LUMPA-584215 format. One record per residue: residue in one letter; x, y, z of N, C-alpha, C, O in turn. Coordinates in steps of 0.2 Angstrom, whole numbers, padded with zeros to 4 digits, always signed. Atoms other than C-alpha are relative to their C-alpha. Example, Ala and Ser with C-alpha at 12.3 -4.5 7.8 and 13.67 -1.06 7.14 Angstrom:
BEGIN
a+0004-0006+0000+0062-0022+0039+0004+0006+0000+0009+0005+0003 s-0004-0006-0001+0068-0005+0036-0004+0005+0003-0001+0011+0004 
// end
This chain:
BEGIN
x+0005+0002-0004-0081-0207-0326+0003-0003+0006+0007-0008+0006 x-0003+0003-0006-0076-0210-0308-0001-0007+0002-0007-0009+0002 x+0000+0007+0000-0072-0228-0305-0003-0002+0007-0006-0008+0008 x+0002+0001-0007-0077-0227-0286-0008+0001+0001-0011-0001+0006 x+0008-0001+0000-0096-0223-0290-0003-0006-0001-0001-0011-0005 x+0005+0006+0001-0110-0236-0289-0002+0001-0007-0004+0006-0010 x+0003+0001+0007-0114-0242-0307-0007-0002+0000-0009-0007+0003 x+0008+0001+0000-0133-0241-0310-0002-0001-0007+0000+0003-0011 x+0003+0000+0006-0143-0246-0324-0008+0001+0000-0011+0000+0006 x+0007-0001+0000-0161-0240-0329-0003-0004-0005-0002-0003-0011 x+0004+0004+0005-0172-0252-0337-0007+0003-0002-0011+0003+0003 x+0006-0004+0001-0186-0243-0346+0001+0008+0001-0002+0011+0004 x-0002-0007+0000-0177-0226-0348-0003+0005-0004-0001+0010-0004 x+0003-0005+0005-0188-0218-0361-0007+0002+0002-0010+0006-0001 x+0006-0003-0003-0203-0216-0350+0001+0006+0004+0007+0008+0005 x+0000-0006-0005-0207-0202-0338+0004-0002+0006+0008+0002+0008 x-0004+0002-0006-0200-0211-0323+0007-0001-0002+0011+0001+0002 x-0007+0001+0002-0185-0217-0332+0004+0007-0002+0010+0008+0000 x-0003-0006+0001-0182-0199-0338+0002+0004+0006+0007+0007+0007 x-0001-0004-0007-0184-0192-0320+0006-0004+0003+0010+0000+0007 x-0006+0003-0003-0171-0205-0314+0006+0002-0003+0011+0004+0000 x-0006-0003+0003-0159-0199-0327+0002+0007+0002+0007+0009+0004 x-0001-0007-0002-0162-0181-0322+0003+0000+0007+0008+0004+0009 x-0003+0000-0007-0159-0185-0303+0007-0003+0001+0011+0000+0004 x-0006+0003-0001-0145-0196-0305+0006+0003-0003+0012+0002-0002 x-0006-0004+0003-0135-0184-0316+0003+0004+0005+0009+0006+0004 x-0003-0004-0005-0132-0174-0300+0002-0004+0006+0003-0001+0012 x-0001+0004-0006-0129-0189-0288+0008-0001+0001+0011-0002-0004 x-0007+0001-0001-0112-0189-0280+0003-0007+0001+0009-0007+0001 x-0002+0006-0001-0111-0207-0277-0002-0006-0005+0000-0012-0004 x+0003+0005+0005-0119-0216-0292+0001+0003-0007+0000+0009-0008 x+0000-0002+0007-0117-0215-0311-0004-0005-0004-0004-0011-0003 x+0004+0004+0005-0128-0222-0325+0004-0003-0005+0007+0001-0009 x-0004+0004+0005-0119-0235-0335-0003-0003-0005+0000-0006-0010 x+0004+0003+0005-0133-0242-0345-0007+0002+0001-0010+0003+0006 x+0007-0002+0000-0151-0237-0350-0003-0004-0006+0000-0004-0011 x+0003+0004+0005-0163-0248-0359-0007+0003-0003-0010+0007+0000 x+0007-0001+0003-0178-0245-0371+0000-0004-0007+0005-0003-0011 x+0001+0005+0006-0184-0257-0385-0001+0005-0006+0002+0004-0011 x+0002-0004+0006-0192-0243-0396+0005+0005-0001+0006+0007-0007 x-0005-0005+0001-0178-0231-0394+0007-0002+0000+0012+0002+0000 x-0007+0002+0000-0163-0242-0395+0004+0003-0005+0002+0004-0011 x-0005-0003+0005-0148-0234-0403+0000+0008+0001+0004+0011-0002 x+0001-0008+0000-0154-0216-0399+0003+0002+0007+0004-0003+0012 x-0003-0003-0006-0147-0205-0385-0006+0003+0004-0011+0005+0001 x+0005-0004-0004-0158-0199-0370-0001+0007-0002-0007+0010-0002 x+0001-0007+0002-0155-0182-0377-0005+0001-0006-0008+0006-0007 x+0004+0000+0006-0164-0186-0393-0008+0000+0002-0012+0003-0001 x+0007+0000-0003-0180-0189-0382-0001+0005+0005-0007+0008+0005 x+0001-0005-0005-0177-0177-0368+0006+0005+0000+0011+0004+0003 x-0005-0005+0001-0167-0162-0373+0004+0003+0006+0009+0005+0006 x-0003-0003-0006-0164-0156-0355+0005-0005+0003+0008-0003+0008 x-0005+0005-0002-0154-0172-0352+0007+0000-0003+0009-0005-0006 x-0006-0001+0004-0138-0165-0360+0006-0004+0002+0010-0006-0001 x-0006+0003-0003-0127-0174-0348+0001-0007-0003+0007-0010-0003 x+0000+0007+0003-0131-0191-0357+0001+0000-0007-0001-0005-0010 x-0001+0000+0007-0126-0186-0374+0004-0006-0003+0003-0008-0008 x-0005+0005+0003-0113-0200-0375-0003-0007+0002+0000-0012+0001 x+0003+0007-0002-0125-0214-0368-0006-0001-0005-0010+0003-0007 x+0005+0002+0004-0136-0224-0379-0005-0005+0003-0003-0009+0007 x+0005+0005-0002-0152-0234-0376+0002-0006-0003+0004-0007-0009 x-0002+0006+0002-0150-0252-0378-0006-0005+0002-0010-0004+0006 x+0006+0005-0002-0162-0268-0378+0001-0002+0007+0007-0002+0010 x-0001+0003-0007-0165-0276-0361+0002-0007-0001-0002-0011-0002 x-0003+0007+0000-0154-0291-0362+0004-0001+0007+0009+0001+0007 x-0003+0001-0007-0151-0296-0344+0007-0002+0001+0011+0000+0005 x-0007+0003+0000-0135-0306-0347+0005+0005-0002+0010+0005+0001 x-0005-0006+0002-0127-0291-0355+0000+0005+0005+0006+0008+0007 x+0000-0005-0005-0133-0279-0342+0003-0002+0006+0006+0003+0010 x-0003+0002-0006-0127-0289-0328+0007+0002+0001+0010+0003+0006 x-0007-0001+0000-0109-0285-0333+0001+0008+0001+0007+0010+0002 x-0001-0007+0000-0113-0266-0333-0002+0004+0006+0000+0010+0007 x+0003-0004-0006-0121-0262-0316+0000-0004+0006-0001-0011+0005 x+0000+0004-0007-0122-0267-0298-0007+0001+0003-0009-0003+0007 x+0006-0002-0002-0139-0259-0295-0005+0002-0006-0003+0005-0010 x+0004-0001+0006-0154-0259-0307-0007+0003+0002-0010+0001+0007 x+0006-0004-0001-0169-0247-0307-0004-0003-0006-0003-0003-0012 x+0005+0003+0005-0184-0256-0316-0006+0005-0001-0010+0005+0003 x+0005-0004+0001-0195-0243-0324-0004-0002-0006-0005+0001-0011 x+0003+0003+0005-0205-0255-0334-0008-0001+0001-0010+0000+0007 x+0007+0001-0001-0224-0258-0336-0001-0006+0005+0003-0011+0005 x+0002+0005-0004-0233-0270-0324+0001-0007-0004-0001-0007-0010 x-0002+0007+0002-0228-0289-0327+0006+0000-0004+0010-0005-0004 x-0006+0000+0004-0214-0284-0339+0006+0000+0004+0011-0002+0002 x-0005+0000-0005-0203-0282-0324+0002-0006+0002+0008-0008+0004 x-0001+0006-0004-0205-0299-0317+0006-0004-0002+0011-0006+0002 x-0006+0005+0001-0192-0310-0327+0007+0004+0000+0011+0000+0003 x-0007-0003+0000-0178-0297-0328+0001+0002+0008+0007+0001+0010 x-0002-0001-0007-0180-0293-0309+0002-0006+0003+0007-0006+0007 x-0002+0006-0003-0179-0311-0305+0008-0002-0002+0011-0004+0002 x-0007+0001+0002-0163-0313-0316+0005+0004+0004+0010+0002+0006 x-0005-0004-0003-0154-0298-0308+0000-0002+0007+0006-0002+0010 x+0000+0002-0007-0160-0303-0290+0004-0006+0001+0008-0007+0006 x-0003+0007-0001-0155-0321-0292+0008+0000-0002+0011-0005+0000 x-0007-0001+0002-0138-0315-0299+0004+0004+0005+0010+0005+0005 x-0003-0003-0005-0134-0306-0283+0000+0008+0000+0003+0011+0004 x+0000-0007+0001-0138-0288-0289-0006+0003+0004-0010-0001+0007 x+0005-0004-0004-0148-0275-0280-0005+0003-0005-0003+0005-0010 x+0005-0002+0005-0165-0270-0288-0005+0004+0003-0007+0003+0009 x+0005-0005-0002-0177-0256-0286-0005+0000-0006-0004+0002-0011 x+0005+0001+0005-0193-0260-0295-0006+0005+0000-0009+0006+0006 x+0005-0005+0000-0205-0245-0300-0007-0002-0002-0011+0002-0002 x+0007+0002+0002-0219-0256-0306-0003-0003+0006-0001-0002+0011 x+0004+0003-0005-0232-0264-0296+0001-0007+0002-0002-0010+0006 x+0000+0008+0000-0226-0282-0298+0002-0003+0007+0001-0008+0008 x-0002+0002-0006-0218-0283-0281-0002+0004+0006+0001+0003+0012 x+0003-0004-0006-0228-0271-0270-0004-0004+0004-0004-0003+0011 x+0005+0004-0003-0242-0283-0265+0003-0006+0003+0005-0011-0001 x-0003+0006-0003-0236-0296-0253-0004-0007-0001-0001-0012-0002 x+0004+0006+0002-0250-0308-0257-0001-0001-0008-0004+0004-0011 x+0000+0000+0007-0248-0314-0275-0008-0001-0003-0009+0001-0008 x+0007+0000+0002-0267-0318-0275-0003+0006-0001-0007+0007-0005 x+0002-0007+0000-0271-0300-0272+0002+0003-0006-0002+0007-0010 x-0002-0003+0006-0260-0295-0286-0003-0002-0006-0005+0001-0011 x+0004+0003+0006-0268-0307-0298-0007+0002-0001-0010+0003-0006 x+0007-0003+0000-0285-0301-0293-0001+0007-0003-0005+0008-0007 x+0001-0007+0002-0282-0283-0296+0004+0002-0007+0001+0006-0010 x-0003-0001+0007-0270-0284-0311-0001-0005-0005+0001-0004-0011 x+0002+0004+0005-0278-0298-0320+0005-0004-0004+0005-0005-0010 x-0005+0003+0004-0262-0307-0324+0004-0004+0006+0004-0003+0012 x-0004+0004-0005-0252-0321-0315+0006+0003+0002+0009+0007-0001 x-0006-0002-0002-0238-0318-0304+0005-0006-0001+0004-0011+0003 x-0004+0005+0002-0224-0328-0311+0007-0001+0004+0011-0005+0003 x-0006+0000-0004-0210-0324-0298-0002+0000+0007+0001+0004+0011 x+0002+0000-0007-0218-0329-0281+0006-0001+0004+0006+0002+0010 x-0006+0001-0004-0201-0335-0274+0004+0007+0001+0006+0008+0007 x-0004-0007+0000-0193-0318-0278-0004+0005+0004-0002+0009+0008 x+0004-0004-0003-0208-0309-0272+0001+0000+0008+0000+0005+0011 x-0001+0001-0007-0205-0316-0254+0006+0005+0003+0006+0006+0009 x-0006-0004-0003-0189-0305-0253-0001+0007-0001+0003+0011+0001 x+0001-0007+0001-0197-0289-0258-0002+0004+0006-0006+0002+0010 x+0002-0005-0005-0198-0274-0246-0003+0006-0003-0001+0009-0008 x+0004-0005+0002-0211-0261-0248+0004+0007+0001+0006+0008+0007 x-0005-0006-0001-0200-0245-0251-0003+0007+0001-0001+0012-0002 x+0002-0007-0002-0209-0231-0242+0005+0001+0006+0004-0002+0012 x-0005-0001-0005-0194-0225-0231-0002+0002+0007+0000+0000+0012 x+0002-0003-0006-0204-0216-0218-0003-0006+0004-0004-0005+0010 x+0003+0005-0004-0212-0233-0213+0005-0006+0000+0004-0010+0005 x-0004+0006+0000-0199-0246-0218+0007+0001-0001+0011-0003-0004 x-0007-0002+0001-0182-0238-0217+0005-0006+0002+0009-0007-0002 x-0005+0005-0002-0173-0252-0207+0000-0006-0005+0005-0009-0006 x+0001+0006+0005-0180-0266-0219+0003+0002-0007+0007-0002-0010 x-0003-0002+0006-0175-0256-0234+0008+0000+0000+0011-0002-0005 x-0007+0000+0000-0157-0254-0228+0003-0007-0001+0009-0008-0003 x-0003+0007+0000-0155-0273-0227-0002-0003-0007+0000-0009-0008 x+0003+0004+0006-0165-0277-0244+0005+0000-0006+0009+0004-0007 x-0003+0000+0007-0159-0282-0261-0005+0001-0005-0003+0002-0011 x+0006-0001+0005-0176-0280-0269-0005+0005+0004-0008+0003+0009 x+0005-0005-0003-0186-0265-0265-0006+0002-0005-0004+0003-0011 x+0006-0002+0004-0204-0262-0272-0001+0007+0001-0004+0009+0006 x+0001-0008-0001-0205-0243-0275-0008+0001+0000-0011-0002-0004 x+0007-0001+0000-0222-0237-0270-0003+0003-0006+0000+0007-0009 x+0003-0003+0005-0235-0231-0282-0001+0008+0002+0000+0009+0008 x+0000-0007-0001-0238-0212-0283-0006+0002+0005-0005+0005+0009 x+0006-0002-0004-0256-0211-0276+0001-0003+0007+0000+0000+0012 x-0001+0003-0007-0251-0223-0261+0005+0004+0004+0004+0004+0010 x-0005-0004-0004-0236-0212-0256-0004+0005+0003-0003+0006+0009 x+0003-0005-0003-0246-0197-0253-0006-0002+0005-0007+0001+0010 x+0005+0003-0004-0261-0207-0246+0002-0003+0007+0000-0001+0012 x-0003+0003-0006-0251-0217-0234+0003+0005+0005+0002+0004+0011 x-0003-0005-0004-0241-0203-0228-0005+0005+0004-0004+0007+0009 x+0006-0004-0003-0257-0193-0225-0004-0003+0006-0006+0000+0010 x+0004+0003-0005-0265-0206-0214+0004-0003+0006+0002-0003+0011 x-0004+0004-0005-0251-0215-0205+0001+0003+0007-0001-0001+0012 x+0000-0003-0007-0248-0203-0190-0006+0000+0004-0006-0002+0010 x+0006-0001-0003-0266-0201-0186-0003-0008+0002-0005-0009+0007 x+0002+0007-0001-0269-0220-0188+0004-0003+0006+0001-0007+0010 x-0005+0003-0004-0254-0225-0178-0001+0002+0007-0001-0001+0012 x+0002-0003-0007-0259-0213-0163-0006-0002+0002-0008+0000+0008 x+0006+0002-0003-0276-0220-0162-0005+0006+0000-0010+0006+0004 x+0004-0006+0000-0283-0203-0166-0007-0001-0004-0012+0003-0003 x+0005+0001+0005-0295-0209-0180-0003-0007+0000+0000-0012+0002 x+0003+0006+0001-0307-0223-0184+0002-0003-0006+0002+0000-0012 x-0003+0004+0006-0299-0236-0196-0005-0001-0005-0003-0001-0011 x+0005+0002+0005-0315-0240-0205-0003+0007-0003-0008+0006-0007 x+0004-0007+0002-0319-0221-0209+0004+0003-0006+0003+0009-0007 x-0005-0003+0005-0305-0218-0222-0003+0002-0007-0004-0003-0010 x+0002-0002+0006-0310-0208-0237+0006+0004-0003+0008+0009-0001 x-0005-0003+0003-0296-0203-0249-0002+0003-0007-0004-0001-0012 x+0002-0003+0007-0299-0191-0264+0006+0003-0003+0009+0008+0000 x-0006-0002+0003-0284-0189-0275-0001+0003-0007-0005+0001-0011 x+0000-0003+0006-0280-0179-0290+0007+0001-0003+0011+0003+0000 x-0006+0001+0003-0266-0182-0302+0001+0004-0007-0004+0004-0010 x-0001-0002+0007-0258-0174-0317+0001-0005-0005+0001-0011-0003 x+0001+0005+0005-0258-0183-0333+0006-0005-0001+0006-0010-0004 x-0006+0005+0000-0240-0190-0332-0001-0006+0004+0003-0011+0003 x+0001+0006-0004-0246-0202-0319-0002-0006-0004-0002-0012-0002 x+0002+0005+0005-0253-0212-0334+0006-0003-0004+0005-0008-0007 x-0006+0002+0004-0236-0214-0341+0001+0003-0007-0004+0007-0009 x-0001-0003+0007-0229-0209-0358-0003-0005-0005+0001-0008-0009 x+0004+0004+0005-0242-0217-0369-0004+0004-0005-0006+0009-0003 x+0004-0003+0005-0252-0213-0384-0007-0002+0000-0009-0007-0003 x+0008+0001-0001-0270-0214-0378-0003+0006+0000-0002+0011+0003 x+0003-0006+0001-0282-0202-0384-0003+0004+0006-0003+0010+0006 x+0003-0003-0006-0290-0199-0367+0005+0004+0004+0003+0008+0008 x-0005-0004-0003-0273-0192-0361+0003+0006-0005+0008+0009-0003 x-0003-0005+0005-0270-0181-0376-0002+0007+0002-0007+0008+0007 x+0001-0007-0002-0270-0162-0374-0007+0003+0000-0010+0005+0004 x+0007-0003+0001-0287-0158-0381-0005-0004+0005-0010-0001+0006 x+0005+0003-0004-0295-0171-0370+0001+0002+0008-0004+0003+0012 x-0002-0002-0007-0286-0166-0353-0001+0007+0001-0003+0009+0006 x+0000-0008-0001-0285-0147-0356-0007+0002+0002-0012+0000-0002 x+0006-0003-0001-0299-0137-0348-0005-0005+0002-0011-0004+0001 x+0005+0005-0002-0307-0153-0341+0002-0003+0007+0008-0001+0009 x-0002+0003-0006-0307-0163-0325-0005-0006+0001-0011-0006+0000 x+0004+0006-0001-0313-0181-0321+0002-0005+0005+0008-0005+0007 x-0002+0006-0004-0314-0195-0309+0000-0006-0004-0003-0006-0009 x+0000+0006+0003-0310-0212-0314+0002-0006+0005+0004-0004+0010 x-0002+0006-0004-0306-0230-0307-0004+0000+0006-0001-0002+0011 x+0004+0000-0006-0320-0228-0294-0001-0007+0002-0004-0011-0001 x+0001+0007-0004-0319-0243-0282+0004-0005-0004+0004-0011-0002 x-0004+0005+0004-0307-0252-0295+0007+0002-0001+0011-0002-0004 x-0007-0002+0002-0291-0242-0296+0005-0005+0004+0004-0007+0010 x-0005+0005-0002-0276-0254-0294+0004+0002+0006+0008-0002+0009 x-0003-0003-0005-0268-0243-0281-0003-0002+0007+0000-0001+0012 x+0004+0001-0006-0282-0247-0268+0003-0006+0004+0004-0004+0010 x-0002+0005-0004-0275-0264-0262+0007+0002+0003+0009-0001+0009 x-0006-0002-0002-0258-0256-0260-0001+0004+0006+0003+0004+0011 x+0002-0005-0005-0265-0242-0249-0002-0004+0006+0000-0003+0012 x+0003+0004-0005-0275-0255-0239+0005-0005+0003+0005-0006+0009 x-0005+0005-0002-0260-0267-0237+0004+0004+0006+0005+0001+0011 x-0004-0004-0005-0250-0253-0228-0003+0002+0006-0001+0002+0011 x+0004-0003-0006-0263-0245-0218-0003-0006+0005-0004-0005+0011 x+0003+0005-0004-0270-0262-0212+0006-0002+0005+0005-0004+0011 x-0006+0002-0005-0252-0266-0205+0001+0005+0005+0002+0003+0011 x-0001-0006-0005-0252-0249-0196-0006-0001+0005-0005-0001+0011 x+0006+0000-0004-0270-0252-0189+0000-0007+0004-0003-0007+0009 x+0000+0006-0003-0266-0270-0184-0006-0005-0002-0007-0009+0002 x+0006+0004+0003-0281-0277-0194-0002+0002-0006+0000+0008-0008 x+0002-0001+0007-0288-0278-0211-0005+0006+0000-0010+0006+0004 x+0004-0005+0000-0296-0262-0216-0001+0002-0008+0003+0000-0012 x+0001-0002+0007-0304-0255-0233-0001+0007+0000-0003+0011+0005 x+0000-0008+0001-0303-0237-0239-0004+0001-0006-0005-0003-0011 x+0003-0003+0006-0314-0227-0251+0005+0004-0003+0007+0010-0001 x-0005-0004+0004-0301-0221-0264-0003+0002-0007-0004-0003-0010 x+0002-0002+0007-0306-0211-0279+0005+0005-0003+0007+0010+0000 x-0005-0004+0004-0293-0204-0291-0003+0005-0005-0009+0003-0008 x+0003-0005+0005-0296-0189-0303+0006+0002-0004+0012+0002-0002 x-0005-0002+0005-0286-0183-0318-0001+0008-0001-0006+0011-0003 x+0000-0007+0000-0281-0165-0317+0003+0002-0007+0007-0001-0010 x-0002-0003+0007-0277-0154-0333+0007+0003+0002+0009+0009+0000 x-0007-0002-0001-0258-0153-0327+0004-0006-0002+0002-0011-0003 x-0004+0006+0002-0243-0163-0332+0003-0004+0006+0004-0010+0005 x-0002+0004-0005-0237-0168-0315-0002+0003+0007-0004+0009+0008 x+0002-0002-0007-0241-0167-0296-0007-0004+0002-0011-0006-0002 x+0006+0003-0002-0254-0176-0285-0002+0003+0007+0003+0005+0011 x+0002-0003-0007-0264-0168-0271-0006-0004+0002-0011-0006-0002 x+0005+0005-0003-0274-0179-0260-0004+0003+0006+0000+0006+0011 x+0004-0002-0005-0288-0174-0248-0003-0006+0004-0007-0010+0001 x+0002+0006-0004-0291-0187-0234-0004+0002+0006-0003+0006+0010 x+0005-0001-0005-0306-0188-0223+0000-0005+0005-0001-0011+0004 x-0001+0005-0005-0303-0197-0206-0005+0002+0006-0005+0008+0009 x+0005-0001-0005-0317-0198-0193+0004-0001+0007+0007-0006+0008 x-0004+0000-0006-0310-0194-0176-0003-0005+0005-0009-0006+0006 x+0002+0004-0006-0311-0206-0161-0002+0004+0006-0007+0002+0010 x+0001-0005-0006-0311-0192-0148+0001+0007-0003+0004+0008-0008 x+0000-0007+0002-0312-0174-0148+0007+0003+0000+0011+0001+0004 x-0007-0003+0001-0296-0165-0154+0000+0006-0004-0005+0007-0008 x+0000-0007+0003-0291-0148-0161+0005-0001-0006+0009-0006-0007 x-0005+0001+0005-0281-0145-0177+0007+0001+0002+0011-0003+0000 x-0007-0001-0003-0266-0140-0166+0002-0007+0003+0008-0009+0002 x-0002+0007-0002-0267-0157-0158+0002-0005-0005+0007-0008-0005 x-0001+0004+0006-0267-0166-0175+0007+0002-0003+0011-0002-0004 x-0007-0002+0003-0252-0155-0181+0005-0003+0004+0011-0005+0002 x-0005+0002-0004-0242-0160-0166+0001-0007-0001+0007-0010+0000 x-0001+0008+0001-0245-0179-0169+0004-0001-0006+0008-0005-0006 x-0004+0001+0007-0239-0177-0187+0007+0003+0001+0011+0000-0002 x-0007-0003-0001-0224-0166-0182+0004-0005+0004+0010-0006+0002 x-0004+0005-0004-0219-0179-0169+0002-0006-0005+0007-0009-0004 x-0001+0006+0004-0221-0194-0182+0005+0002-0005+0009-0003-0007 x-0004-0001+0005-0211-0185-0195+0006+0005+0001+0009+0008-0003 x-0005-0004-0002-0199-0175-0185+0007-0001-0003+0011+0004-0004 x-0007+0002+0003-0183-0184-0192+0000-0002-0007+0004-0004-0010 x+0001+0002+0007-0190-0186-0210+0003+0005-0004+0000+0011-0004 x-0002-0006+0005-0180-0176-0223-0004+0002-0005-0003+0007-0008 x+0004-0001+0006-0193-0177-0236-0008+0001+0002-0012+0001-0003 x+0007-0001-0002-0209-0174-0226+0000+0007+0004+0003+0008+0009 x+0000-0007-0004-0214-0156-0221-0008+0001+0002-0012+0001-0002 x+0007-0001-0003-0229-0154-0209-0001+0008+0000+0003+0011+0004 x+0002-0008+0000-0237-0136-0212-0004+0001+0007-0008-0003+0009 x+0004-0002-0006-0243-0127-0197-0005+0005-0001-0006+0008-0006 x+0005-0005+0000-0258-0116-0193-0005-0001-0006-0007-0007-0006 x+0005+0001+0006-0270-0113-0208+0003-0002-0006+0000-0002-0011 x-0003+0001+0006-0257-0117-0221-0002-0007-0003-0002-0012+0001 x+0001+0006+0003-0261-0131-0233+0004-0001-0006+0006+0004-0009 x-0004+0001+0006-0251-0139-0247-0002+0003-0007-0008+0003-0008 x+0001-0002+0007-0250-0133-0265+0005-0003-0004+0010-0005-0002 x-0005+0004+0005-0243-0142-0280+0006+0003-0002+0011+0000-0003 x-0005-0003+0002-0232-0129-0285+0006+0000+0004+0012+0000+0002 x-0005+0000-0005-0222-0130-0269+0004-0006+0000+0010-0006+0003 x-0004+0007+0000-0217-0148-0272+0002-0002-0007+0005-0007-0008 x-0002+0002+0007-0215-0148-0291+0007-0001-0001+0011+0003+0001 x-0007+0001+0002-0199-0156-0296+0004-0002+0006+0010-0004+0006 x-0004+0001-0006-0194-0160-0278-0002-0007+0003-0007-0010+0001 x+0002+0006-0003-0194-0176-0267-0004+0000+0006-0003-0004+0011 x+0003-0001-0006-0204-0169-0254-0008-0001+0000-0011-0001-0005 x+0008+0001-0001-0222-0173-0247-0002+0006+0005+0001+0006+0011 x+0002-0006-0005-0230-0157-0239-0007-0003+0002-0011-0005-0001 x+0006+0002-0003-0244-0161-0227-0003+0006+0004+0000+0009+0008 x+0003-0005-0005-0257-0149-0219-0007-0003+0002-0009-0008-0001 x+0006+0003-0002-0273-0152-0210-0004+0005+0004-0002+0010+0006 x+0004-0004-0004-0288-0145-0201-0006-0005+0003-0008-0009-0001 x+0005+0004-0003-0301-0153-0189-0007+0004-0001-0007+0010+0000 x+0007-0003+0001-0319-0150-0194-0004-0002+0006-0006-0007+0007 x+0003+0001-0006-0326-0148-0177-0008-0002+0000-0011-0006+0004 x+0007+0001+0001-0344-0148-0183-0002-0008-0002-0007-0010+0000 x+0002+0007+0002-0343-0166-0191+0005-0005+0004+0004-0011+0003 x-0004+0005-0003-0329-0173-0180+0005-0003-0005+0006-0009-0004 x-0004+0003+0005-0318-0176-0195+0007+0004+0000+0007+0010+0000 x-0007-0003+0001-0299-0173-0197+0001-0001-0008+0001-0006-0011 x-0001-0001+0007-0296-0167-0215+0008+0001-0001+0010+0006+0001 x-0007-0001+0002-0278-0170-0221+0001+0001-0007-0002-0003-0011 x-0001-0002+0007-0271-0163-0237+0008-0002-0001+0012+0001+0003 x-0007+0001+0002-0255-0170-0245+0002+0002-0007-0003+0002-0011 x-0002-0002+0007-0245-0164-0260+0007-0003-0002+0011-0002+0002 x-0007+0003+0003-0231-0173-0270+0000+0001-0007-0005+0002-0010 x-0002+0001+0007-0223-0173-0287-0001-0007-0001+0003-0011+0001 x+0001+0008+0002-0230-0190-0294+0006-0003-0003+0007-0009-0002 x-0006+0003+0003-0214-0192-0304+0007+0000+0004+0012-0003+0003 x-0006+0000-0004-0202-0188-0290-0001-0004+0007+0001-0010+0007 x+0002+0003-0006-0208-0192-0272-0004-0006-0002-0004-0011+0002 x+0004+0005+0002-0221-0203-0281+0003-0005-0004+0000-0010-0006 x-0004+0005+0004-0208-0213-0291+0007+0001+0000+0010-0002+0005 x-0008+0001+0001-0190-0209-0296+0004+0003+0006+0009+0000+0007 x-0004-0002-0005-0185-0198-0282+0000-0004+0006+0005-0005+0010 x+0000+0005-0006-0191-0210-0269+0004-0006-0002+0007-0009+0003 x-0004+0006+0002-0182-0224-0279+0007+0002+0002+0011-0003+0004 x-0007-0002-0002-0166-0214-0277+0001+0000+0008+0006-0002+0010 x+0000+0000-0007-0170-0212-0259+0001-0007+0003+0005-0008+0007 x-0001+0007-0002-0171-0231-0257+0007-0002-0002+0009-0006+0002 x-0007+0002+0002-0155-0233-0267+0005+0002+0006+0009-0001+0008 x-0004-0002-0005-0147-0222-0254+0000-0004+0006+0006-0005+0009 x+0000+0004-0006-0153-0232-0240+0003-0007-0001+0007-0009+0004 x-0003+0006+0002-0148-0248-0248+0007-0001+0000+0010-0005+0002 x-0007+0000+0001-0131-0243-0251+0004+0004+0005+0010+0004+0005 x-0004-0004-0006-0127-0233-0235+0002+0007-0002+0006+0010+0002 x-0002-0007+0002-0126-0216-0244-0004+0004+0005-0009+0002+0008 x+0005-0004-0004-0133-0201-0235-0007+0000-0003-0007+0000-0010 x+0007+0000+0003-0152-0201-0237-0002+0005-0005-0005+0003-0010 x+0002-0005+0005-0153-0185-0246+0005+0001-0006+0004+0006-0009 x-0004-0001+0005-0139-0188-0258-0003+0000-0007-0007-0004-0009 x+0003-0001+0006-0143-0182-0275-0007+0003+0000-0010+0004-0006 x+0007-0002+0000-0160-0176-0269-0001+0007+0003-0007+0010+0002 x+0001-0007-0004-0157-0159-0259-0001+0006-0005-0004+0011-0004 x+0000-0006+0004-0154-0148-0274-0006+0000-0005-0006+0004-0009 x+0006+0000+0005-0170-0153-0284-0004+0006+0001-0006+0007+0007 x+0004-0006-0001-0180-0138-0287-0005+0000-0006-0007-0006-0008 x+0006-0001+0005-0194-0132-0299+0002-0003-0006+0007-0001-0009 x-0001+0003+0007-0194-0143-0315-0002+0005-0005-0007+0009-0004 x+0001-0005+0005-0193-0132-0330-0007-0001-0004-0009+0003-0008 
// end
């Protein structure tokens, strides 16, 4: 194991996001996984749960004991359920370590909003003040200086990236945003719930969380900052009979007459230097297969001249750009590594 590599730990390494972190970091040139935790799988190897992770045959899951883990790593990925991250994040952060939290515990700047939507107290308000929202395309400079990054949710990633250029350019009306998103079943995590079982999901399609989904305030927080005032969005998620991927169709009412070509140029200008955003031209629209297993967000759009509406479509892999790939991108920024380190070779997941 090269001694000059950054030592990282993954807390919650037996879930889908944790497994994706292991997959991505296996090929990272500047970082190496020195510890991985799982309470249920303690003593087992990642290979026992995920046979494709043969690189980690010599690594064993261990309990999340912060004082022990502090000695093993310099940067911690937290892939734990909401609320479960809070005490460990506080310990690592207050001990001078760098932390990237993939839960929702540090995404919302106002703890009262967190408590309203997640129905649980926020017990680390002092630590929360130090958190930077980890969407590189919007907050790159802050991420580079941060010691605690709140990795965005999967739905907000595709949604915010799809709205940001048009909203920033003043092309659309802030009060008109409608986001219709569809996700594969892995977005619910690796849990044993009958509604996510094969027989329930296969050959079916459903909306859920209408007006109540917990990613709503996260989307509104970031878009309000762009708009320069509070706004609300209509966000409706759906469950696709797929294992991974999110496609979002976003409806934005135009402020003034514009063509599809005008909109494409605005998006191309906004994302011209972004390594993981691809703006499609002409009549091309994103498809999930094209982003599967990658850290890329594909964006396509068309203006409906009859209704004066800009329709934007985004596609991401919810486990990569929507979770673990974005977390590694954030690590690269925090550590001064090349932004695409460990991420350029990601291709179709088997």
